[in-house]
One Martini backbone bead per residue (centre of mass of N, CA, C, O) as a GRO file, in nm:
protein
   94
    1UNK     BB    1   0.813  -0.692   0.735
    2UNK     BB    2   0.978  -0.526   0.473
    3UNK     BB    3   1.017  -0.196   0.281
    4UNK     BB    4   1.322  -0.115   0.207
    5UNK     BB    5   1.306  -0.149  -0.121
    6UNK     BB    6   1.150   0.100  -0.111
    7UNK     BB    7   1.046   0.397  -0.140
    8UNK     BB    8   1.035   0.641   0.050
    9UNK     BB    9   0.846   0.793   0.296
   10UNK     BB   10   0.646   1.008   0.183
   11UNK     BB   11   0.389   1.072  -0.048
   12UNK     BB   12   0.297   1.279  -0.329
   13UNK     BB   13   0.089   1.494  -0.533
   14UNK     BB   14   0.090   1.649  -0.872
   15UNK     BB   15  -0.064   1.836  -1.078
   16UNK     BB   16  -0.002   1.936  -1.422
   17UNK     BB   17  -0.196   2.001  -1.621
   18UNK     BB   18  -0.340   2.082  -1.894
   19UNK     BB   19  -0.452   1.858  -2.143
   20UNK     BB   20  -0.356   1.655  -1.930
   21UNK     BB   21  -0.443   1.398  -1.693
   22UNK     BB   22  -0.182   1.460  -1.485
   23UNK     BB   23   0.047   1.304  -1.241
   24UNK     BB   24   0.283   1.335  -0.976
   25UNK     BB   25   0.483   1.121  -0.788
   26UNK     BB   26   0.634   1.210  -0.469
   27UNK     BB   27   0.913   1.221  -0.277
   28UNK     BB   28   0.946   1.415  -0.005
   29UNK     BB   29   1.255   1.432   0.077
   30UNK     BB   30   1.373   1.470  -0.243
   31UNK     BB   31   1.159   1.507  -0.496
   32UNK     BB   32   1.126   1.244  -0.630
   33UNK     BB   33   1.014   1.065  -0.886
   34UNK     BB   34   0.804   0.774  -0.885
   35UNK     BB   35   0.548   0.869  -1.066
   36UNK     BB   36   0.307   0.852  -1.339
   37UNK     BB   37  -0.016   0.975  -1.390
   38UNK     BB   38  -0.287   0.962  -1.639
   39UNK     BB   39  -0.468   1.002  -1.367
   40UNK     BB   40  -0.554   1.217  -1.120
   41UNK     BB   41  -0.754   1.021  -0.974
   42UNK     BB   42  -0.515   0.804  -0.900
   43UNK     BB   43  -0.295   0.956  -0.730
   44UNK     BB   44  -0.385   0.918  -0.433
   45UNK     BB   45  -0.353   0.611  -0.431
   46UNK     BB   46  -0.054   0.599  -0.505
   47UNK     BB   47   0.050   0.783  -0.269
   48UNK     BB   48  -0.083   0.576  -0.042
   49UNK     BB   49   0.043   0.290  -0.072
   50UNK     BB   50   0.262   0.276   0.156
   51UNK     BB   51   0.061   0.326   0.387
   52UNK     BB   52  -0.122   0.085   0.333
   53UNK     BB   53   0.092  -0.129   0.373
   54UNK     BB   54   0.164  -0.057   0.667
   55UNK     BB   55  -0.120  -0.107   0.774
   56UNK     BB   56  -0.144  -0.405   0.697
   57UNK     BB   57   0.099  -0.497   0.862
   58UNK     BB   58  -0.020  -0.409   1.137
   59UNK     BB   59  -0.274  -0.581   1.124
   60UNK     BB   60  -0.138  -0.855   1.099
   61UNK     BB   61   0.020  -0.840   1.363
   62UNK     BB   62  -0.237  -0.802   1.549
   63UNK     BB   63  -0.373  -1.076   1.477
   64UNK     BB   64  -0.211  -1.311   1.462
   65UNK     BB   65  -0.305  -1.623   1.598
   66UNK     BB   66  -0.605  -1.579   1.645
   67UNK     BB   67  -0.712  -1.624   1.347
   68UNK     BB   68  -0.606  -1.906   1.311
   69UNK     BB   69  -0.777  -2.030   1.539
   70UNK     BB   70  -1.055  -1.939   1.433
   71UNK     BB   71  -1.037  -2.090   1.164
   72UNK     BB   72  -1.014  -2.375   1.288
   73UNK     BB   73  -1.318  -2.317   1.416
   74UNK     BB   74  -1.479  -2.164   1.156
   75UNK     BB   75  -1.394  -1.884   1.118
   76UNK     BB   76  -1.343  -1.585   0.914
   77UNK     BB   77  -1.077  -1.454   1.021
   78UNK     BB   78  -0.866  -1.622   0.862
   79UNK     BB   79  -0.947  -1.510   0.585
   80UNK     BB   80  -0.857  -1.223   0.645
   81UNK     BB   81  -0.567  -1.290   0.705
   82UNK     BB   82  -0.504  -1.403   0.418
   83UNK     BB   83  -0.577  -1.147   0.261
   84UNK     BB   84  -0.364  -0.965   0.386
   85UNK     BB   85  -0.122  -1.139   0.313
   86UNK     BB   86  -0.169  -1.134   0.004
   87UNK     BB   87  -0.150  -0.827  -0.034
   88UNK     BB   88   0.136  -0.797   0.074
   89UNK     BB   89   0.271  -0.985  -0.125
   90UNK     BB   90   0.196  -0.826  -0.385
   91UNK     BB   91   0.352  -0.558  -0.282
   92UNK     BB   92   0.654  -0.724  -0.218
   93UNK     BB   93   0.640  -0.893  -0.495
   94UNK     BB   94   0.756  -0.941  -0.831
   0.00000   0.00000   0.00000
């Protein structure tokens, strides 16, 4: 599964200060603004989103067919496999 249609990573955030609790999410290589968060508390989560997606994709790949087989045998591992798949799908499909 590829994330090539997404803005390149890594991202970081910068608090804007002033009367508004605002932060800008920035793409590190170009300095381009990716998003603006109106809660600086949410900015770390937004900035980490691409890394979290890549981590989930790596987890799913490492789970492989093992969890499918375990689920067929009645283990909950397959449920975790489907949850990770579903989360990746939500992050990669508009």
